[in-house]
VOMAR-725100 format. One record per residue (C-alpha): residue number from 0; residue in three letters; x, y, z. Coordinates in Angstrom, 3 decimals. Layout:
<sites>
site n = NUM, res = ALA, u = X, v = Y, w = Z
...
</sites>
This chain:
<sites>
site n = 0, res = MET, u = 2.976, v = 0.732, w = 13.771
site n = 1, res = ARG, u = 2.499, v = 4.335, w = 12.306
site n = 2, res = GLU, u = -0.954, v = 6.372, w = 12.680
site n = 3, res = ARG, u = -3.471, v = 4.484, w = 10.654
site n = 4, res = LEU, u = -5.096, v = 6.795, w = 7.760
site n = 5, res = HIS, u = -8.493, v = 6.751, w = 7.454
site n = 6, res = ILE, u = -10.118, v = 5.802, w = 4.223
site n = 7, res = ASP, u = -13.457, v = 7.018, w = 2.496
site n = 8, res = PRO, u = -15.024, v = 4.302, w = 0.671
site n = 9, res = ALA, u = -17.531, v = 6.919, w = -0.567
site n = 10, res = HIS, u = -14.834, v = 9.569, w = -1.947
site n = 11, res = VAL, u = -12.391, v = 6.502, w = -3.239
site n = 12, res = ARG, u = -15.290, v = 5.031, w = -5.349
site n = 13, res = SER, u = -16.212, v = 8.032, w = -6.372
site n = 14, res = LEU, u = -12.129, v = 8.306, w = -7.955
site n = 15, res = TYR, u = -11.246, v = 4.817, w = -8.415
site n = 16, res = SER, u = -12.346, v = 1.605, w = -10.544
site n = 17, res = TYR, u = -11.689, v = -1.824, w = -8.821
site n = 18, res = ASN, u = -11.486, v = -5.331, w = -10.910
site n = 19, res = PRO, u = -11.460, v = -7.396, w = -8.123
site n = 20, res = ASP, u = -10.734, v = -10.588, w = -10.839
site n = 21, res = THR, u = -7.093, v = -8.250, w = -11.444
site n = 22, res = GLY, u = -6.564, v = -7.012, w = -8.733
site n = 23, res = LEU, u = -6.108, v = -3.044, w = -10.989
site n = 24, res = LEU, u = -7.207, v = -0.369, w = -9.727
site n = 25, res = THR, u = -7.996, v = 2.352, w = -12.437
site n = 26, res = ASN, u = -8.839, v = 6.046, w = -12.682
site n = 27, res = THR, u = -11.875, v = 6.954, w = -13.604
site n = 28, res = TYR, u = -11.523, v = 11.113, w = -12.697
site n = 29, res = LYS, u = -11.340, v = 13.116, w = -16.379
site n = 30, res = GLU, u = -9.391, v = 15.510, w = -15.159
site n = 31, res = CYS, u = -5.126, v = 15.668, w = -15.829
site n = 32, res = THR, u = -3.908, v = 15.100, w = -11.739
site n = 33, res = GLY, u = 0.207, v = 15.388, w = -12.607
site n = 34, res = ASN, u = 0.820, v = 12.549, w = -15.352
site n = 35, res = ARG, u = -2.141, v = 10.003, w = -14.782
site n = 36, res = ARG, u = -5.531, v = 9.999, w = -16.501
site n = 37, res = GLU, u = -8.879, v = 8.023, w = -16.661
site n = 38, res = GLY, u = -8.805, v = 4.855, w = -17.399
site n = 39, res = GLU, u = -4.437, v = 3.827, w = -15.797
site n = 40, res = GLU, u = -3.436, v = 2.426, w = -12.835
site n = 41, res = PRO, u = -2.211, v = 5.134, w = -10.202
site n = 42, res = GLY, u = 0.220, v = 5.399, w = -8.160
site n = 43, res = PHE, u = 3.797, v = 3.952, w = -8.217
site n = 44, res = LEU, u = 5.541, v = 0.961, w = -6.803
site n = 45, res = ASP, u = 7.676, v = 1.965, w = -3.369
site n = 46, res = ARG, u = 10.717, v = -0.399, w = -2.933
site n = 47, res = LEU, u = 8.989, v = -3.107, w = -0.395
site n = 48, res = GLY, u = 6.515, v = -3.588, w = -4.052
site n = 49, res = TYR, u = 4.011, v = -2.007, w = -2.763
site n = 50, res = ARG, u = 1.642, v = 0.355, w = -4.753
site n = 51, res = GLN, u = 0.598, v = 3.780, w = -3.466
site n = 52, res = THR, u = -1.138, v = 6.561, w = -5.093
site n = 53, res = LYS, u = -1.289, v = 10.111, w = -3.356
site n = 54, res = MET, u = -4.709, v = 11.139, w = -2.609
site n = 55, res = LYS, u = -5.065, v = 15.130, w = -0.954
site n = 56, res = GLY, u = -0.901, v = 15.504, w = -0.797
site n = 57, res = VAL, u = -1.157, v = 11.966, w = 1.505
site n = 58, res = ASN, u = 0.605, v = 8.695, w = 0.161
site n = 59, res = TYR, u = -1.762, v = 5.379, w = 1.160
site n = 60, res = LEU, u = -1.156, v = 1.610, w = 0.407
site n = 61, res = VAL, u = -3.752, v = 0.552, w = -2.982
site n = 62, res = HIS, u = -4.321, v = -2.480, w = -1.025
site n = 63, res = ARG, u = -5.813, v = -0.161, w = 1.714
site n = 64, res = ILE, u = -8.047, v = 1.948, w = -0.655
site n = 65, res = ILE, u = -8.931, v = -1.791, w = -2.467
site n = 66, res = TRP, u = -10.425, v = -2.699, w = 0.328
site n = 67, res = ALA, u = -12.437, v = 0.412, w = 0.909
site n = 68, res = ILE, u = -13.755, v = 0.278, w = -2.343
site n = 69, res = TYR, u = -14.552, v = -3.599, w = -1.863
site n = 70, res = TYR, u = -16.459, v = -4.000, w = 1.072
site n = 71, res = GLN, u = -17.162, v = -0.407, w = 1.620
site n = 72, res = GLU, u = -15.491, v = 0.104, w = 4.706
site n = 73, res = ASP, u = -12.218, v = 2.078, w = 6.306
site n = 74, res = PRO, u = -9.605, v = -0.921, w = 6.266
site n = 75, res = PRO, u = -8.542, v = -2.650, w = 9.197
site n = 76, res = ASP, u = -5.150, v = -2.109, w = 10.881
site n = 77, res = TYR, u = -3.628, v = -4.914, w = 8.908
site n = 78, res = LEU, u = -4.018, v = -6.444, w = 5.696
site n = 79, res = ASP, u = -2.238, v = -8.665, w = 4.599
site n = 80, res = HIS, u = -1.330, v = -9.868, w = 0.814
site n = 81, res = ILE, u = -1.884, v = -14.417, w = 1.902
site n = 82, res = ASN, u = 0.302, v = -15.098, w = -1.400
site n = 83, res = GLY, u = 3.367, v = -13.047, w = -0.318
site n = 84, res = ILE, u = 3.110, v = -10.485, w = -3.562
site n = 85, res = PRO, u = 2.884, v = -6.898, w = -2.663
site n = 86, res = ASP, u = 1.130, v = -6.082, w = -5.955
site n = 87, res = ASP, u = -1.015, v = -8.842, w = -6.156
site n = 88, res = ASN, u = -4.471, v = -6.760, w = -5.073
site n = 89, res = ARG, u = -7.059, v = -9.420, w = -5.932
site n = 90, res = ILE, u = -9.884, v = -9.362, w = -3.147
site n = 91, res = ILE, u = -8.963, v = -12.755, w = -2.696
site n = 92, res = ASN, u = -5.098, v = -12.757, w = -2.157
site n = 93, res = LEU, u = -5.703, v = -9.983, w = 0.845
site n = 94, res = ARG, u = -7.488, v = -11.388, w = 4.330
site n = 95, res = GLU, u = -7.416, v = -8.715, w = 7.659
site n = 96, res = VAL, u = -5.409, v = -10.210, w = 10.005
site n = 97, res = THR, u = -3.402, v = -9.113, w = 13.640
site n = 98, res = CYS, u = -0.089, v = -7.320, w = 13.411
site n = 99, res = SER, u = 0.869, v = -11.416, w = 15.157
site n = 100, res = LEU, u = -0.576, v = -12.950, w = 11.920
site n = 101, res = ASN, u = 1.011, v = -10.695, w = 9.478
site n = 102, res = GLN, u = 4.683, v = -11.364, w = 10.749
site n = 103, res = LYS, u = 3.914, v = -15.271, w = 10.497
site n = 104, res = ASN, u = 3.276, v = -14.369, w = 6.987
site n = 105, res = ALA, u = 6.277, v = -12.504, w = 6.865
site n = 106, res = LYS, u = 9.264, v = -13.463, w = 4.021
site n = 107, res = LEU, u = 13.011, v = -13.926, w = 4.535
site n = 108, res = ARG, u = 14.987, v = -10.998, w = 6.071
site n = 109, res = SER, u = 17.114, v = -9.297, w = 3.486
site n = 110, res = ASP, u = 20.042, v = -9.718, w = 6.631
site n = 111, res = ASN, u = 19.540, v = -14.083, w = 7.450
site n = 112, res = THR, u = 23.241, v = -15.029, w = 6.534
site n = 113, res = SER, u = 22.232, v = -18.437, w = 7.281
site n = 114, res = GLY, u = 19.663, v = -18.775, w = 4.694
site n = 115, res = PHE, u = 16.923, v = -20.127, w = 6.734
site n = 116, res = THR, u = 14.313, v = -17.940, w = 8.478
site n = 117, res = GLY, u = 15.096, v = -17.783, w = 11.978
site n = 118, res = VAL, u = 18.031, v = -19.821, w = 12.373
site n = 119, res = GLU, u = 21.652, v = -18.769, w = 13.403
site n = 120, res = TYR, u = 25.060, v = -19.705, w = 14.046
site n = 121, res = ARG, u = 26.273, v = -19.031, w = 16.906
site n = 122, res = LYS, u = 30.479, v = -18.387, w = 16.540
site n = 123, res = SER, u = 30.652, v = -18.991, w = 20.661
site n = 124, res = THR, u = 29.488, v = -23.085, w = 20.562
site n = 125, res = GLY, u = 29.144, v = -23.331, w = 17.178
site n = 126, res = GLU, u = 25.989, v = -24.746, w = 17.370
site n = 127, res = TYR, u = 23.097, v = -23.221, w = 14.738
site n = 128, res = VAL, u = 20.041, v = -21.690, w = 16.573
site n = 129, res = PHE, u = 16.765, v = -21.612, w = 15.859
site n = 130, res = SER, u = 14.109, v = -19.225, w = 16.959
site n = 131, res = TYR, u = 9.579, v = -17.975, w = 16.716
site n = 132, res = SER, u = 7.580, v = -15.882, w = 18.749
site n = 133, res = ILE, u = 4.803, v = -16.845, w = 19.887
site n = 134, res = ALA, u = 2.415, v = -15.142, w = 22.269
site n = 135, res = GLY, u = 4.755, v = -11.987, w = 22.527
site n = 136, res = ARG, u = 6.735, v = -14.731, w = 23.256
site n = 137, res = ARG, u = 10.786, v = -15.506, w = 22.223
site n = 138, res = VAL, u = 11.131, v = -19.254, w = 21.917
site n = 139, res = TYR, u = 14.693, v = -20.522, w = 21.255
site n = 140, res = SER, u = 16.121, v = -24.427, w = 20.179
site n = 141, res = TYR, u = 19.632, v = -25.284, w = 20.725
site n = 142, res = GLY, u = 21.851, v = -27.700, w = 19.441
site n = 143, res = TYR, u = 22.343, v = -28.416, w = 15.678
site n = 144, res = LEU, u = 24.679, v = -29.062, w = 13.911
site n = 145, res = SER, u = 23.133, v = -27.881, w = 10.459
site n = 146, res = ALA, u = 21.554, v = -25.100, w = 9.324
site n = 147, res = SER, u = 19.076, v = -27.734, w = 7.620
site n = 148, res = GLU, u = 18.869, v = -29.456, w = 10.610
site n = 149, res = ALA, u = 17.699, v = -26.493, w = 12.903
site n = 150, res = SER, u = 14.908, v = -25.115, w = 9.876
site n = 151, res = GLN, u = 13.574, v = -28.773, w = 9.667
site n = 152, res = ALA, u = 12.742, v = -28.733, w = 13.481
site n = 153, res = ARG, u = 12.195, v = -25.138, w = 13.424
site n = 154, res = LEU, u = 9.265, v = -25.609, w = 10.782
site n = 155, res = LYS, u = 7.461, v = -28.195, w = 12.637
site n = 156, res = GLU, u = 7.358, v = -26.236, w = 16.016
site n = 157, res = VAL, u = 6.196, v = -22.884, w = 13.849
site n = 158, res = SER, u = 3.342, v = -24.716, w = 11.971
site n = 159, res = GLN, u = 1.644, v = -26.280, w = 14.773
site n = 160, res = ALA, u = 2.297, v = -22.860, w = 16.304
site n = 161, res = GLY, u = -0.197, v = -20.504, w = 13.277
site n = 162, res = TYR, u = 2.739, v = -19.720, w = 10.859
site n = 163, res = HIS, u = 1.684, v = -19.105, w = 7.772
site n = 164, res = GLU, u = 3.064, v = -21.656, w = 4.953
site n = 165, res = ASN, u = 4.564, v = -18.867, w = 3.399
site n = 166, res = HIS, u = 6.121, v = -17.676, w = 5.987
site n = 167, res = GLY, u = 10.010, v = -17.326, w = 5.588
site n = 168, res = ARG, u = 9.431, v = -18.046, w = 1.564
site n = 169, res = ALA, u = 12.506, v = -16.342, w = -0.351
site n = 170, res = VAL, u = 10.825, v = -14.380, w = -2.495
</sites>
């Protein structure tokens, strides 16, 4: 993890207004900063779909600013969008998590070839294998004839291991 940027709740409350029902953060300052004006949504969507904005020349994730405004505290190290939509910044969609728990709510990786999270085909043996992590340890299960069969077995195990129901979703 890169070094966490601290956010002063009082400072961001002077710059932005937040609507917890819509998740919308808007500028409250009157001066024009670049092409952003009062009442407009600040920042841009990054390549992963998270909204970012710049303060004093540094990019900040908007959901972290929102946490600071709503809870009036510097946000924790890890925040999770529960539904997996990175620009859905309603406060009911944000939760404090550990790094490990955050990974348990991850989307299907773009380099996945089996179509199922944690499932891969082993050419050398002609079988499908699934894997997942628990308590920092990688768990493997071998011998499946199809990706679908391996995925079903994996889903049973990861649900018992505390993975979020959204883990591995395609979108």
